[in-house]
PDB file as gemmi writes it, atoms N, CA and C in Angstrom:
CRYST1    1.000    1.000    1.000  90.00  90.00  90.00 P 1                      
ATOM      1  N   MET A   1       0.864  -1.270  -0.007  1.00  0.00           N  
ATOM      2  CA  MET A   1      -0.050   0.021   0.024  1.00  0.00           C  
ATOM      3  C   MET A   1       0.848   1.262   0.039  1.00  0.00           C  
ATOM      4  N   SER A   2       0.547   2.198  -0.847  1.00  0.00           N  
ATOM      5  CA  SER A   2       1.312   3.412  -0.856  1.00  0.00           C  
ATOM      6  C   SER A   2       0.986   4.364   0.219  1.00  0.00           C  
ATOM      7  N   PHE A   3       1.828   5.232   0.495  1.00  0.00           N  
ATOM      8  CA  PHE A   3       1.646   6.147   1.623  1.00  0.00           C  
ATOM      9  C   PHE A   3       0.307   7.027   1.422  1.00  0.00           C  
ATOM     10  N   ILE A   4       0.103   7.421   0.237  1.00  0.00           N  
ATOM     11  CA  ILE A   4      -1.127   8.189   0.048  1.00  0.00           C  
ATOM     12  C   ILE A   4      -2.273   7.474   0.261  1.00  0.00           C  
ATOM     13  N   SER A   5      -2.356   6.220  -0.261  1.00  0.00           N  
ATOM     14  CA  SER A   5      -3.556   5.278  -0.151  1.00  0.00           C  
ATOM     15  C   SER A   5      -3.717   4.942   1.407  1.00  0.00           C  
ATOM     16  N   TYR A   6      -2.579   4.871   2.150  1.00  0.00           N  
ATOM     17  CA  TYR A   6      -2.763   4.611   3.541  1.00  0.00           C  
ATOM     18  C   TYR A   6      -3.387   5.819   4.293  1.00  0.00           C  
ATOM     19  N   ILE A   7      -2.912   7.082   3.961  1.00  0.00           N  
ATOM     20  CA  ILE A   7      -3.442   8.298   4.609  1.00  0.00           C  
ATOM     21  C   ILE A   7      -4.872   8.399   4.282  1.00  0.00           C  
ATOM     22  N   ILE A   8      -5.383   8.164   3.030  1.00  0.00           N  
ATOM     23  CA  ILE A   8      -6.704   8.150   2.584  1.00  0.00           C  
ATOM     24  C   ILE A   8      -7.468   7.168   3.449  1.00  0.00           C  
ATOM     25  N   GLN A   9      -6.992   5.923   3.447  1.00  0.00           N  
ATOM     26  CA  GLN A   9      -7.788   4.898   4.096  1.00  0.00           C  
ATOM     27  C   GLN A   9      -7.895   5.254   5.677  1.00  0.00           C  
ATOM     28  N   ARG A  10      -6.763   5.803   6.279  1.00  0.00           N  
ATOM     29  CA  ARG A  10      -6.861   6.062   7.694  1.00  0.00           C  
ATOM     30  C   ARG A  10      -7.782   7.269   7.993  1.00  0.00           C  
ATOM     31  N   THR A  11      -7.789   8.201   7.084  1.00  0.00           N  
ATOM     32  CA  THR A  11      -8.673   9.419   7.188  1.00  0.00           C  
ATOM     33  C   THR A  11     -10.231   8.805   7.125  1.00  0.00           C  
ATOM     34  N   LEU A  12     -10.387   7.971   6.283  1.00  0.00           N  
ATOM     35  CA  LEU A  12     -11.760   7.414   6.062  1.00  0.00           C  
ATOM     36  C   LEU A  12     -12.164   6.572   7.310  1.00  0.00           C  
ATOM     37  N   GLU A  13     -11.330   5.796   7.963  1.00  0.00           N  
ATOM     38  CA  GLU A  13     -11.483   5.094   9.166  1.00  0.00           C  
ATOM     39  C   GLU A  13     -11.869   6.053  10.293  1.00  0.00           C  
ATOM     40  N   LEU A  14     -11.139   7.186  10.382  1.00  0.00           N  
ATOM     41  CA  LEU A  14     -11.415   8.128  11.534  1.00  0.00           C  
ATOM     42  C   LEU A  14     -12.790   8.778  11.241  1.00  0.00           C  
ATOM     43  N   GLU A  15     -13.099   9.074   9.997  1.00  0.00           N  
ATOM     44  CA  GLU A  15     -14.515   9.602   9.764  1.00  0.00           C  
ATOM     45  C   GLU A  15     -15.448   8.544  10.073  1.00  0.00           C  
ATOM     46  N   LEU A  16     -15.337   7.258   9.727  1.00  0.00           N  
ATOM     47  CA  LEU A  16     -16.318   6.366  10.097  1.00  0.00           C  
ATOM     48  C   LEU A  16     -16.480   6.119  11.528  1.00  0.00           C  
ATOM     49  N   GLU A  17     -15.398   6.266  12.244  1.00  0.00           N  
ATOM     50  CA  GLU A  17     -15.378   6.088  13.817  1.00  0.00           C  
ATOM     51  C   GLU A  17     -16.224   7.239  14.328  1.00  0.00           C  
ATOM     52  N   LYS A  18     -16.074   8.416  13.924  1.00  0.00           N  
ATOM     53  CA  LYS A  18     -16.805   9.617  14.339  1.00  0.00           C  
ATOM     54  C   LYS A  18     -18.284   9.432  14.165  1.00  0.00           C  
ATOM     55  N   ASN A  19     -18.613   8.756  13.065  1.00  0.00           N  
ATOM     56  CA  ASN A  19     -20.059   8.531  12.750  1.00  0.00           C  
ATOM     57  C   ASN A  19     -20.556   7.109  13.218  1.00  0.00           C  
ATOM     58  N   ASN A  20     -19.795   6.458  14.102  1.00  0.00           N  
ATOM     59  CA  ASN A  20     -20.203   5.269  14.768  1.00  0.00           C  
ATOM     60  C   ASN A  20     -20.577   4.181  13.630  1.00  0.00           C  
ATOM     61  N   VAL A  21     -19.734   3.980  12.707  1.00  0.00           N  
ATOM     62  CA  VAL A  21     -19.897   3.097  11.635  1.00  0.00           C  
ATOM     63  C   VAL A  21     -18.883   2.044  11.965  1.00  0.00           C  
ATOM     64  N   GLU A  22     -19.322   0.745  12.019  1.00  0.00           N  
ATOM     65  CA  GLU A  22     -18.419  -0.440  12.260  1.00  0.00           C  
ATOM     66  C   GLU A  22     -17.763  -0.756  10.932  1.00  0.00           C  
ATOM     67  N   TYR A  23     -16.552  -1.086  10.915  1.00  0.00           N  
ATOM     68  CA  TYR A  23     -15.739  -1.317   9.697  1.00  0.00           C  
ATOM     69  C   TYR A  23     -14.571  -2.270  10.016  1.00  0.00           C  
ATOM     70  N   SER A  24     -14.041  -2.765   9.039  1.00  0.00           N  
ATOM     71  CA  SER A  24     -12.665  -3.451   9.088  1.00  0.00           C  
ATOM     72  C   SER A  24     -11.883  -3.065   7.916  1.00  0.00           C  
ATOM     73  N   HIS A  25     -10.505  -3.085   7.792  1.00  0.00           N  
ATOM     74  CA  HIS A  25      -9.791  -2.804   6.685  1.00  0.00           C  
ATOM     75  C   HIS A  25     -10.172  -3.474   5.460  1.00  0.00           C  
ATOM     76  N   GLU A  26     -10.573  -4.889   5.614  1.00  0.00           N  
ATOM     77  CA  GLU A  26     -10.967  -5.645   4.346  1.00  0.00           C  
ATOM     78  C   GLU A  26     -12.246  -5.179   3.995  1.00  0.00           C  
ATOM     79  N   LYS A  27     -13.233  -4.829   4.766  1.00  0.00           N  
ATOM     80  CA  LYS A  27     -14.506  -4.466   4.405  1.00  0.00           C  
ATOM     81  C   LYS A  27     -14.597  -3.205   3.707  1.00  0.00           C  
ATOM     82  N   ILE A  28     -13.638  -2.176   4.221  1.00  0.00           N  
ATOM     83  CA  ILE A  28     -13.513  -1.034   3.510  1.00  0.00           C  
ATOM     84  C   ILE A  28     -13.026  -1.051   2.084  1.00  0.00           C  
ATOM     85  N   ARG A  29     -11.944  -1.852   1.939  1.00  0.00           N  
ATOM     86  CA  ARG A  29     -11.365  -2.145   0.644  1.00  0.00           C  
ATOM     87  C   ARG A  29     -12.325  -2.777  -0.310  1.00  0.00           C  
ATOM     88  N   GLU A  30     -13.166  -3.777   0.184  1.00  0.00           N  
ATOM     89  CA  GLU A  30     -14.122  -4.402  -0.563  1.00  0.00           C  
ATOM     90  C   GLU A  30     -15.140  -3.505  -0.990  1.00  0.00           C  
ATOM     91  N   ALA A  31     -15.750  -2.608   0.017  1.00  0.00           N  
ATOM     92  CA  ALA A  31     -16.821  -1.666  -0.332  1.00  0.00           C  
ATOM     93  C   ALA A  31     -16.292  -0.730  -1.496  1.00  0.00           C  
ATOM     94  N   ILE A  32     -15.149  -0.209  -1.307  1.00  0.00           N  
ATOM     95  CA  ILE A  32     -14.549   0.811  -2.297  1.00  0.00           C  
ATOM     96  C   ILE A  32     -14.456   0.154  -3.602  1.00  0.00           C  
ATOM     97  N   LYS A  33     -13.865  -1.091  -3.667  1.00  0.00           N  
ATOM     98  CA  LYS A  33     -13.694  -1.792  -4.908  1.00  0.00           C  
ATOM     99  C   LYS A  33     -15.097  -2.047  -5.598  1.00  0.00           C  
ATOM    100  N   ASN A  34     -16.171  -2.177  -4.842  1.00  0.00           N  
ATOM    101  CA  ASN A  34     -17.510  -2.558  -5.490  1.00  0.00           C  
ATOM    102  C   ASN A  34     -18.140  -1.220  -5.949  1.00  0.00           C  
ATOM    103  N   MET A  35     -17.543  -0.056  -5.670  1.00  0.00           N  
ATOM    104  CA  MET A  35     -18.165   1.167  -6.202  1.00  0.00           C  
ATOM    105  C   MET A  35     -17.704   1.436  -7.486  1.00  0.00           C  
ATOM    106  N   GLU A  36     -18.303   0.616  -8.398  1.00  0.00           N  
ATOM    107  CA  GLU A  36     -18.033   0.741  -9.822  1.00  0.00           C  
ATOM    108  C   GLU A  36     -19.313   1.262 -10.532  1.00  0.00           C  
ATOM    109  N   TYR A  37     -19.060   1.744 -11.677  1.00  0.00           N  
ATOM    110  CA  TYR A  37     -20.361   2.026 -12.672  1.00  0.00           C  
ATOM    111  C   TYR A  37     -19.922   1.683 -14.056  1.00  0.00           C  
ATOM    112  N   ILE A  38     -20.854   1.580 -14.829  1.00  0.00           N  
ATOM    113  CA  ILE A  38     -20.653   1.352 -16.244  1.00  0.00           C  
ATOM    114  C   ILE A  38     -21.369   2.316 -17.052  1.00  0.00           C  
ATOM    115  N   GLU A  39     -20.789   2.722 -18.191  1.00  0.00           N  
ATOM    116  CA  GLU A  39     -21.575   3.636 -19.171  1.00  0.00           C  
ATOM    117  C   GLU A  39     -21.968   2.794 -20.241  1.00  0.00           C  
ATOM    118  N   PHE A  40     -23.151   3.056 -20.774  1.00  0.00           N  
ATOM    119  CA  PHE A  40     -23.548   2.516 -21.921  1.00  0.00           C  
ATOM    120  C   PHE A  40     -24.419   3.381 -22.896  1.00  0.00           C  
ATOM    121  N   LYS A  41     -24.340   3.307 -24.114  1.00  0.00           N  
ATOM    122  CA  LYS A  41     -25.005   4.180 -25.111  1.00  0.00           C  
ATOM    123  C   LYS A  41     -25.917   3.368 -26.026  1.00  0.00           C  
ATOM    124  N   THR A  42     -27.037   3.958 -26.178  1.00  0.00           N  
ATOM    125  CA  THR A  42     -27.911   3.464 -27.118  1.00  0.00           C  
ATOM    126  C   THR A  42     -28.047   4.536 -28.324  1.00  0.00           C  
ATOM    127  N   GLN A  43     -28.802   4.359 -29.351  1.00  0.00           N  
ATOM    128  CA  GLN A  43     -28.931   5.319 -30.368  1.00  0.00           C  
ATOM    129  C   GLN A  43     -29.568   6.545 -29.812  1.00  0.00           C  
ATOM    130  N   LYS A  44     -30.255   6.516 -28.745  1.00  0.00           N  
ATOM    131  CA  LYS A  44     -30.883   7.757 -28.246  1.00  0.00           C  
ATOM    132  C   LYS A  44     -30.519   8.155 -26.970  1.00  0.00           C  
ATOM    133  N   GLN A  45     -29.682   7.359 -26.139  1.00  0.00           N  
ATOM    134  CA  GLN A  45     -29.389   7.836 -24.810  1.00  0.00           C  
ATOM    135  C   GLN A  45     -27.984   7.440 -24.419  1.00  0.00           C  
ATOM    136  N   HIS A  46     -27.354   8.144 -23.515  1.00  0.00           N  
ATOM    137  CA  HIS A  46     -26.099   7.740 -22.947  1.00  0.00           C  
ATOM    138  C   HIS A  46     -26.267   7.722 -21.440  1.00  0.00           C  
ATOM    139  N   LEU A  47     -26.203   6.552 -20.941  1.00  0.00           N  
ATOM    140  CA  LEU A  47     -26.641   6.254 -19.525  1.00  0.00           C  
ATOM    141  C   LEU A  47     -25.408   5.742 -18.681  1.00  0.00           C  
ATOM    142  N   VAL A  48     -25.574   5.823 -17.358  1.00  0.00           N  
ATOM    143  CA  VAL A  48     -24.629   5.311 -16.381  1.00  0.00           C  
ATOM    144  C   VAL A  48     -25.372   4.386 -15.415  1.00  0.00           C  
ATOM    145  N   ALA A  49     -24.882   3.279 -15.204  1.00  0.00           N  
ATOM    146  CA  ALA A  49     -25.452   2.316 -14.186  1.00  0.00           C  
ATOM    147  C   ALA A  49     -24.537   2.093 -13.260  1.00  0.00           C  
ATOM    148  N   ARG A  50     -24.808   2.238 -11.843  1.00  0.00           N  
ATOM    149  CA  ARG A  50     -23.986   1.871 -10.811  1.00  0.00           C  
ATOM    150  C   ARG A  50     -24.220   0.543 -10.454  1.00  0.00           C  
ATOM    151  N   MET A  51     -23.128  -0.123 -10.003  1.00  0.00           N  
ATOM    152  CA  MET A  51     -23.186  -1.503  -9.586  1.00  0.00           C  
ATOM    153  C   MET A  51     -23.841  -1.526  -8.103  1.00  0.00           C  
ATOM    154  N   ASN A  52     -24.088  -2.661  -7.618  1.00  0.00           N  
ATOM    155  CA  ASN A  52     -24.708  -2.776  -6.278  1.00  0.00           C  
ATOM    156  C   ASN A  52     -23.732  -2.272  -5.246  1.00  0.00           C  
ATOM    157  N   LEU A  53     -24.241  -1.348  -4.319  1.00  0.00           N  
ATOM    158  CA  LEU A  53     -23.391  -0.915  -3.240  1.00  0.00           C  
ATOM    159  C   LEU A  53     -23.852  -1.743  -1.982  1.00  0.00           C  
ATOM    160  N   ASN A  54     -22.766  -2.146  -1.296  1.00  0.00           N  
ATOM    161  CA  ASN A  54     -23.211  -2.925  -0.152  1.00  0.00           C  
ATOM    162  C   ASN A  54     -23.455  -1.725   1.045  1.00  0.00           C  
ATOM    163  N   LYS A  55     -23.932  -2.185   2.189  1.00  0.00           N  
ATOM    164  CA  LYS A  55     -24.474  -1.280   3.246  1.00  0.00           C  
ATOM    165  C   LYS A  55     -23.229  -0.307   3.603  1.00  0.00           C  
ATOM    166  N   LEU A  56     -21.955  -0.971   3.772  1.00  0.00           N  
ATOM    167  CA  LEU A  56     -20.820  -0.317   4.101  1.00  0.00           C  
ATOM    168  C   LEU A  56     -20.464   0.814   3.157  1.00  0.00           C  
ATOM    169  N   GLY A  57     -20.647   0.469   1.831  1.00  0.00           N  
ATOM    170  CA  GLY A  57     -20.381   1.396   0.736  1.00  0.00           C  
ATOM    171  C   GLY A  57     -21.310   2.611   0.817  1.00  0.00           C  
ATOM    172  N   GLN A  58     -22.592   2.333   1.190  1.00  0.00           N  
ATOM    173  CA  GLN A  58     -23.572   3.358   1.262  1.00  0.00           C  
ATOM    174  C   GLN A  58     -23.145   4.281   2.460  1.00  0.00           C  
ATOM    175  N   ARG A  59     -22.758   3.663   3.536  1.00  0.00           N  
ATOM    176  CA  ARG A  59     -22.443   4.436   4.712  1.00  0.00           C  
ATOM    177  C   ARG A  59     -21.181   5.382   4.457  1.00  0.00           C  
ATOM    178  N   ILE A  60     -20.128   4.776   3.776  1.00  0.00           N  
ATOM    179  CA  ILE A  60     -18.901   5.509   3.431  1.00  0.00           C  
ATOM    180  C   ILE A  60     -19.382   6.783   2.672  1.00  0.00           C  
ATOM    181  N   LEU A  61     -20.285   6.640   1.602  1.00  0.00           N  
ATOM    182  CA  LEU A  61     -20.609   7.776   0.808  1.00  0.00           C  
ATOM    183  C   LEU A  61     -21.330   8.741   1.658  1.00  0.00           C  
ATOM    184  N   ASN A  62     -22.249   8.380   2.515  1.00  0.00           N  
ATOM    185  CA  ASN A  62     -23.091   9.194   3.444  1.00  0.00           C  
ATOM    186  C   ASN A  62     -22.056   9.967   4.380  1.00  0.00           C  
ATOM    187  N   THR A  63     -21.012   9.256   4.930  1.00  0.00           N  
ATOM    188  CA  THR A  63     -20.169   9.856   5.880  1.00  0.00           C  
ATOM    189  C   THR A  63     -19.249  10.904   5.172  1.00  0.00           C  
ATOM    190  N   LEU A  64     -19.000  10.681   3.933  1.00  0.00           N  
ATOM    191  CA  LEU A  64     -18.224  11.715   3.073  1.00  0.00           C  
ATOM    192  C   LEU A  64     -19.104  12.770   2.488  1.00  0.00           C  
ATOM    193  N   ASN A  65     -20.442  12.659   2.790  1.00  0.00           N  
ATOM    194  CA  ASN A  65     -21.332  13.686   2.232  1.00  0.00           C  
ATOM    195  C   ASN A  65     -21.439  13.514   0.735  1.00  0.00           C  
ATOM    196  N   ILE A  66     -21.257  12.442   0.256  1.00  0.00           N  
ATOM    197  CA  ILE A  66     -21.459  12.062  -1.259  1.00  0.00           C  
ATOM    198  C   ILE A  66     -22.846  11.341  -1.458  1.00  0.00           C  
ATOM    199  N   PRO A  67     -23.707  11.978  -2.174  1.00  0.00           N  
ATOM    200  CA  PRO A  67     -25.064  11.302  -2.375  1.00  0.00           C  
ATOM    201  C   PRO A  67     -24.786   9.935  -3.093  1.00  0.00           C  
ATOM    202  N   VAL A  68     -25.620   8.948  -2.766  1.00  0.00           N  
ATOM    203  CA  VAL A  68     -25.608   7.624  -3.314  1.00  0.00           C  
ATOM    204  C   VAL A  68     -26.238   7.822  -4.758  1.00  0.00           C  
ATOM    205  N   PRO A  69     -25.460   7.434  -5.741  1.00  0.00           N  
ATOM    206  CA  PRO A  69     -26.016   7.529  -7.128  1.00  0.00           C  
ATOM    207  C   PRO A  69     -27.257   6.677  -7.329  1.00  0.00           C  
ATOM    208  N   LYS A  70     -28.115   7.195  -8.264  1.00  0.00           N  
ATOM    209  CA  LYS A  70     -29.232   6.406  -8.680  1.00  0.00           C  
ATOM    210  C   LYS A  70     -28.748   5.162  -9.340  1.00  0.00           C  
ATOM    211  N   ILE A  71     -29.522   4.114  -9.455  1.00  0.00           N  
ATOM    212  CA  ILE A  71     -29.126   2.825 -10.062  1.00  0.00           C  
ATOM    213  C   ILE A  71     -28.803   3.207 -11.571  1.00  0.00           C  
ATOM    214  N   ILE A  72     -29.650   3.948 -12.261  1.00  0.00           N  
ATOM    215  CA  ILE A  72     -29.425   4.258 -13.655  1.00  0.00           C  
ATOM    216  C   ILE A  72     -29.757   5.758 -13.784  1.00  0.00           C  
ATOM    217  N   SER A  73     -28.652   6.531 -14.286  1.00  0.00           N  
ATOM    218  CA  SER A  73     -28.811   7.921 -14.469  1.00  0.00           C  
ATOM    219  C   SER A  73     -28.395   8.402 -15.894  1.00  0.00           C  
ATOM    220  N   PRO A  74     -28.929   9.460 -16.443  1.00  0.00           N  
ATOM    221  CA  PRO A  74     -28.296  10.012 -17.628  1.00  0.00           C  
ATOM    222  C   PRO A  74     -26.855  10.388 -17.395  1.00  0.00           C  
ATOM    223  N   TYR A  75     -26.085  10.113 -18.444  1.00  0.00           N  
ATOM    224  CA  TYR A  75     -24.610  10.431 -18.353  1.00  0.00           C  
ATOM    225  C   TYR A  75     -24.404  11.915 -17.894  1.00  0.00           C  
ATOM    226  N   THR A  76     -24.974  12.938 -18.556  1.00  0.00           N  
ATOM    227  CA  THR A  76     -24.753  14.148 -18.307  1.00  0.00           C  
ATOM    228  C   THR A  76     -25.042  14.558 -16.765  1.00  0.00           C  
ATOM    229  N   GLU A  77     -26.086  14.050 -16.271  1.00  0.00           N  
ATOM    230  CA  GLU A  77     -26.494  14.270 -14.924  1.00  0.00           C  
ATOM    231  C   GLU A  77     -25.450  13.742 -13.958  1.00  0.00           C  
ATOM    232  N   PHE A  78     -24.949  12.465 -14.232  1.00  0.00           N  
ATOM    233  CA  PHE A  78     -24.012  11.663 -13.445  1.00  0.00           C  
ATOM    234  C   PHE A  78     -22.687  12.542 -13.558  1.00  0.00           C  
ATOM    235  N   LYS A  79     -22.338  12.853 -14.735  1.00  0.00           N  
ATOM    236  CA  LYS A  79     -21.022  13.579 -14.792  1.00  0.00           C  
ATOM    237  C   LYS A  79     -20.998  14.817 -14.011  1.00  0.00           C  
ATOM    238  N   GLU A  80     -22.088  15.658 -14.150  1.00  0.00           N  
ATOM    239  CA  GLU A  80     -22.108  16.956 -13.407  1.00  0.00           C  
ATOM    240  C   GLU A  80     -22.181  16.757 -11.849  1.00  0.00           C  
ATOM    241  N   LYS A  81     -23.043  15.765 -11.411  1.00  0.00           N  
ATOM    242  CA  LYS A  81     -23.048  15.539 -10.037  1.00  0.00           C  
ATOM    243  C   LYS A  81     -21.883  15.003  -9.351  1.00  0.00           C  
ATOM    244  N   TYR A  82     -21.211  14.118 -10.117  1.00  0.00           N  
ATOM    245  CA  TYR A  82     -19.925  13.376  -9.396  1.00  0.00           C  
ATOM    246  C   TYR A  82     -18.651  13.853 -10.018  1.00  0.00           C  
ATOM    247  N   LYS A  83     -18.733  14.797 -10.885  1.00  0.00           N  
ATOM    248  CA  LYS A  83     -17.393  15.445 -11.459  1.00  0.00           C  
ATOM    249  C   LYS A  83     -16.522  14.367 -12.134  1.00  0.00           C  
ATOM    250  N   ILE A  84     -17.071  13.501 -12.951  1.00  0.00           N  
ATOM    251  CA  ILE A  84     -16.193  12.536 -13.570  1.00  0.00           C  
ATOM    252  C   ILE A  84     -15.592  13.076 -14.883  1.00  0.00           C  
TER     253      ILE A  84                                                      
END                                                                             
């Protein structure tokens, strides 16, 4: 683990502790790894679909004041809201 990723993980742990969220190092890594989304285009639409977030993933986003994405969103809305 690099120094930067260690600092980010430790900061997240401290924030979770402040918010009384139970966690383990492995569960944090797994929750973050599962925070994936896919983009897909049809002839008429460009959409983003998020993968299933587990409960810890949702609590992490809430702790960091990041809204939980809708399951399917228009790409422009997702891009604007999450600064991708």
